C-alpha positions as CSV (number, residue, x, y, z in Angstrom):
1,M,127.1,144.7,62.5
2,Q,130.2,143.1,64.9
3,K,129.3,141.5,67.6
4,T,129.9,142.8,71.1
5,T,132.4,140.5,73.1
6,I,134.0,140.6,76.2
7,H,136.8,142.5,75.3
8,D,134.6,145.5,74.2
9,I,133.0,145.3,77.7
10,A,136.6,145.4,79.4
11,R,137.8,148.3,76.9
12,E,134.6,150.3,77.7
13,L,135.2,149.9,81.6
14,N,139.0,150.2,81.5
15,I,138.9,147.0,83.6
16,T,140.6,143.4,82.5
17,F,139.2,140.6,80.2
18,S,139.4,137.9,83.1
19,T,137.5,140.6,85.4
20,V,134.8,141.0,82.8
21,A,134.6,137.2,82.4
22,R,134.2,136.4,86.0
23,A,131.5,139.0,86.8
24,L,129.3,137.6,84.3
25,R,129.5,134.4,86.0
26,D,128.8,135.7,89.0
27,H,132.4,134.6,90.7
28,P,132.6,135.5,94.2
29,A,136.0,137.2,94.1
30,I,134.3,140.0,92.0
31,S,132.6,142.4,94.1
32,E,128.9,143.4,93.6
33,A,129.8,146.8,92.0
34,T,132.1,145.4,89.4
35,K,129.0,142.6,88.8
36,A,126.5,145.4,88.3
37,A,128.8,147.6,86.4
38,V,129.7,144.9,83.9
39,R,125.8,144.0,83.5
40,E,124.7,147.1,82.9
41,M,127.8,147.9,79.7
42,A,127.1,144.3,78.6
43,E,123.2,145.2,78.5
44,K,124.2,148.7,76.6
45,L,126.8,146.9,74.2
46,N,123.8,144.5,73.5
47,Y,126.4,141.5,74.4
48,R,125.3,138.1,74.3
49,Q,127.2,135.9,75.6
50,N,128.4,132.3,73.1
51,K,127.0,129.8,75.4
52,L,128.8,127.1,73.2
53,A,132.1,128.6,73.5
54,S,131.6,128.9,77.3
55,S,130.4,125.5,77.5
56,L,133.5,124.2,75.7
57,R,135.7,126.3,78.2
58,S,134.0,125.4,81.4
59,G,132.7,121.6,80.7
60,N,128.9,122.9,81.4
61,T,126.3,123.5,79.4
62,H,124.0,124.7,81.9
63,I,121.3,122.1,80.2
64,I,119.5,119.3,82.1
65,G,117.9,116.4,80.4
66,V,114.1,116.0,81.8
67,I,112.3,112.1,80.7
68,V,108.7,112.0,81.4
69,P,106.5,108.8,80.4
70,S,103.7,110.9,79.1
71,L,102.6,114.7,79.0
72,H,99.0,113.6,78.0
73,V,98.7,113.6,81.8
74,S,98.8,116.8,83.9
75,F,100.5,114.7,86.5
76,F,104.3,114.8,84.7
77,S,103.8,118.3,82.9
78,S,103.0,120.1,86.5
79,V,106.2,118.3,87.7
80,V,108.0,119.5,84.8
81,H,107.0,122.7,85.4
82,G,108.4,122.9,89.0
83,I,111.9,121.4,87.7
84,E,111.6,124.1,85.2
85,K,110.9,127.1,87.5
86,V,114.2,126.0,89.7
87,M,116.2,125.3,86.9
88,N,115.5,128.7,85.4
89,E,115.8,130.3,88.3
90,N,119.8,128.8,88.6
91,G,121.1,130.0,85.0
92,Y,120.2,126.4,83.5
93,S,117.7,125.6,80.2
94,I,116.2,121.9,80.1
95,L,115.7,119.5,77.3
96,L,112.8,117.7,77.3
97,Y,112.2,114.0,76.0
98,Q,108.9,111.5,76.4
99,S,109.4,108.1,76.4
100,N,106.0,107.0,75.5
101,E,106.2,104.4,78.6
102,L,109.0,102.5,76.6
103,Q,112.2,101.5,77.5
104,Q,113.3,102.0,73.9
105,Q,112.3,105.2,73.9
106,E,113.5,105.6,76.9
107,I,117.0,104.5,76.3
108,R,117.3,107.1,73.1
109,G,116.7,109.8,75.1
110,I,118.9,109.2,77.4
111,A,121.3,108.8,74.2
112,T,120.5,112.2,73.0
113,F,120.9,113.5,76.3
114,L,124.4,112.4,76.6
115,Q,125.2,113.3,73.1
116,S,123.9,116.8,73.9
117,R,126.5,117.0,76.8
118,V,123.7,117.9,79.5
119,D,125.1,119.0,83.0
120,G,122.6,116.1,84.4
121,I,119.5,114.2,84.0
122,I,116.1,113.8,85.8
123,S,113.8,111.2,84.8
124,S,111.0,108.8,86.0
125,I,111.3,105.2,84.5
126,T,108.9,103.7,82.0
127,L,106.1,101.3,83.3
128,E,108.2,98.5,81.1
129,T,111.7,99.4,82.4
130,E,113.5,96.3,84.1
131,D,116.7,96.7,82.7
132,Y,119.0,99.6,83.8
133,R,122.0,99.9,82.4
134,H,121.2,103.1,80.4
135,Y,121.2,104.6,83.9
136,E,124.0,102.8,85.1
137,E,126.0,104.1,82.4
138,I,124.8,107.8,83.3
139,K,126.2,106.8,86.6
140,K,129.6,105.8,85.7
141,R,129.7,109.0,83.7
142,N,129.4,110.6,86.9
143,I,126.6,112.6,85.4
144,P,123.8,113.8,88.1
145,L,121.1,111.3,87.7
146,I,118.2,112.0,89.8
147,F,114.5,110.5,90.0
148,F,110.7,111.2,90.7
149,D,108.1,109.2,91.3
150,R,109.4,105.9,90.1
151,D,112.2,105.5,91.8
152,V,114.8,102.6,91.0
153,A,116.1,101.5,94.5
154,A,118.5,99.5,93.1
155,L,120.7,102.3,91.6
156,D,121.0,104.5,94.7
157,T,120.4,107.6,93.7
158,P,118.8,110.6,94.4
159,S,114.9,110.6,94.2
160,V,111.8,112.6,95.4
161,T,108.6,110.7,95.8
162,I,105.5,110.4,97.4
163,N,104.6,108.6,100.3
164,D,102.4,105.8,98.4
165,H,101.9,103.6,100.9
166,E,100.4,106.8,103.0
167,G,98.2,107.6,99.8
168,G,96.9,104.3,99.5
169,F,95.9,104.4,103.3
170,I,94.6,107.7,103.7
171,A,92.4,107.1,100.4
172,T,90.9,104.0,101.9
173,E,90.4,105.8,105.5
174,H,88.6,108.3,103.5
175,L,86.3,105.6,101.8
176,V,85.7,103.7,105.2
177,Q,84.8,107.0,107.3
178,Q,82.4,108.0,104.7
179,G,80.3,104.6,105.3
180,Y,81.8,102.4,102.5
181,R,82.8,99.0,103.7
182,R,83.3,97.0,100.4
183,I,85.9,98.2,98.8
184,V,87.3,97.8,95.4
185,H,91.2,98.3,94.6
186,I,92.1,98.8,90.9
187,T,95.8,98.4,90.6
188,A,98.3,97.6,87.9
189,T,99.9,94.4,86.4
190,Q,103.1,96.5,86.7
191,A,105.8,95.7,89.5
192,L,106.6,99.2,90.2
193,P,107.0,100.2,93.7
194,I,104.5,103.2,93.8
195,F,101.6,100.5,92.9
196,Q,102.9,98.0,95.6
197,E,102.7,100.8,98.0
198,R,99.4,102.0,97.2
199,L,97.9,98.4,97.4
200,R,99.8,97.8,100.8
201,G,98.3,101.1,101.8
202,Y,94.6,100.1,101.2
203,K,95.0,96.7,103.1
204,D,96.6,98.2,105.9
205,A,93.9,100.6,106.0
206,L,91.2,98.0,105.8
207,L,92.9,95.8,108.6
208,R,93.0,99.1,110.8
209,Y,89.1,99.3,110.7
210,G,88.5,96.0,110.7
211,I,87.2,95.4,107.1
212,P,88.6,91.8,105.8
213,V,91.1,92.0,102.7
214,R,88.9,90.0,100.0
215,E,91.2,89.4,96.9
216,E,88.1,89.2,94.6
217,L,87.7,93.1,95.1
218,I,91.8,93.8,94.0
219,L,91.8,93.9,90.0
220,Q,94.8,94.2,88.0
221,G,95.4,95.4,84.5
222,Q,97.0,98.1,82.4
223,F,95.3,100.9,84.1
224,S,93.5,103.6,81.9
225,L,90.1,105.0,81.2
226,E,88.4,101.9,79.4
227,F,90.1,99.6,81.9
228,G,88.0,101.4,84.7
229,K,85.0,100.8,82.5
230,A,85.8,96.9,82.0
231,C,86.8,96.7,86.2
232,I,83.0,97.9,86.8
233,R,81.5,95.8,84.2
234,Q,83.5,92.8,85.4
235,L,82.5,92.8,88.7
236,R,78.8,93.3,88.0
237,E,78.8,90.4,85.3
238,R,80.0,88.0,88.3
239,G,77.7,89.3,90.8
240,I,80.8,90.6,93.2
241,P,78.9,93.4,95.5
242,F,80.9,96.3,96.3
243,D,80.2,99.6,97.1
244,A,83.4,101.7,96.4
245,V,86.5,101.8,94.2
246,F,89.8,103.1,95.0
247,A,91.7,103.5,91.6
248,L,95.4,103.6,91.4
249,E,94.9,106.5,89.1
250,D,92.4,109.1,88.2
251,Y,91.9,107.8,84.6
252,T,91.0,104.5,85.5
253,A,88.8,106.2,88.5
254,M,87.0,108.1,86.1
255,G,86.1,105.1,83.7
256,A,84.8,103.5,86.8
257,I,82.3,106.6,87.4
258,Q,81.4,106.8,83.8
259,Q,80.4,103.0,84.2
260,L,78.5,103.5,87.2
261,Q,76.4,106.0,85.7
262,A,75.9,104.4,82.5
263,D,74.5,101.6,84.7
264,G,72.3,103.8,86.7
265,I,74.0,103.4,89.5
266,A,74.7,106.8,92.0
267,V,77.9,108.2,92.8
268,P,78.8,108.6,95.7
269,Q,75.1,107.6,97.3
270,E,75.2,104.1,96.1
271,T,79.0,103.5,95.4
272,G,81.8,106.0,96.2
273,V,84.6,106.3,93.8
274,I,88.5,108.0,94.7
275,G,91.4,108.3,92.7
276,F,94.9,109.1,92.7
277,A,96.9,112.0,91.3
278,N,95.0,114.9,91.3
279,E,95.1,115.4,87.6
280,S,93.2,118.6,86.5
281,F,89.9,117.2,85.2
282,G,89.0,115.6,88.6
283,A,87.5,119.2,89.6
284,L,85.7,119.8,86.4
285,V,83.8,116.8,86.0
286,S,80.5,115.7,87.5
287,P,80.5,114.5,90.5
288,G,84.0,116.1,91.3
289,L,86.7,113.3,91.6
290,S,88.0,112.7,95.0
291,T,91.7,112.2,94.7
292,I,95.2,112.2,96.3
293,D,97.1,114.8,95.7
294,Q,100.7,114.0,95.2
295,Q,102.1,117.8,95.2
296,T,103.3,117.6,91.7
297,V,105.0,121.1,91.5
298,K,106.7,120.9,94.5
299,M,108.3,117.0,93.5
300,G,109.5,119.1,90.6
301,E,111.3,121.7,92.8
302,E,113.0,119.3,95.0
303,A,114.1,116.8,92.1
304,A,115.3,120.4,90.6
305,R,117.2,121.3,93.8
306,L,118.3,117.3,94.4
307,F,120.2,118.3,90.9
308,L,121.7,121.8,92.3
309,A,122.9,119.9,95.7
310,T,124.5,117.2,93.7
311,V,126.4,119.7,91.6
312,R,127.9,121.5,94.9
313,D,128.5,118.4,96.8
314,K,129.6,115.4,94.5
315,Q,130.8,113.4,97.4
316,H,127.1,113.4,99.5
317,K,125.0,110.7,100.3
318,P,122.6,110.3,97.6
319,R,119.1,111.7,100.0
320,K,115.4,110.3,99.2
321,V,113.0,113.1,99.7
322,V,109.7,111.6,100.4
323,L,106.6,114.0,100.3
324,E,103.4,113.6,101.9
325,P,100.5,112.9,100.2
326,V,97.2,115.0,100.6
327,L,93.3,114.0,100.3
328,I,91.3,116.0,98.2
329,A,87.8,115.0,98.8
330,R,85.4,115.9,96.2
331,A,81.8,115.0,95.4
332,S,82.6,111.7,94.1
333,T,83.1,110.1,97.8
334,K,81.0,112.4,100.0
335,K,78.3,110.2,100.8
336,I,78.5,111.9,104.5
337,I,78.4,115.6,104.6
338,S,80.5,117.3,107.8
């Protein structure tokens, strides 16, 4: 069976080829009545647009590349959900690539996107990325680049992040308001700004409430469930007293809870625990994990909208969208019932 073409639609409606082509592209010079008639006839004739031919003519593929460090955590999958929602609403598809927190994987992903002639790239950098030449190449080619969660300030690129300082502050403040005083902060060895800002928020909250910052209560490492357990064991083996834990992310916080429970320490009665990111498992475990929600779906939606704004106005100054963190107080910290 011969495929329906734009010429077939034009012949049926007795209009020109160019009018049909512009109507299918939703061109503002074509009336809504004509657009509706063209769409109706295209559906009746089972017309399917040749996207490859269209992209060659326009120079646009209507495909966006999205790089995430990992889809094993719901944080990144939720952000992707937000990106995809807005992109689909605006006629774009996405190509998704996992870097697995490896810079070389990230470089390969970007090379794949460039070979695929994507119209833009939305990315969250890996924990080990320190050389940004692959991102500079994107900018040299004038391909829109948007960062989310993990921004690279040196590249002066549009980004969507959370106010990590405020998140660290309200997490610590919540623990203080629940009556905890010797609060541990588990952070990362990596010097990413998001982790440094959470640490700064932790320190500022302690100082605000007149609680001294004790360096022995700040632990650094490769965050994970096992690292959360190891931190609790280390503190107890060294005889360092503590009554609460603020972990930089939820899996580490969950590891801390598991080790505390294994050691017979009641959570939250003896030790409170709060995480960061609002991973989906946090509401399902016992006790429920208190955390800081990063508005992940909104983060993705805002990143997609930044891309669309960049396409519309290539001369505009890069925007930095900063979302507000939201405290999710659950049973792991609620020593005081209001």
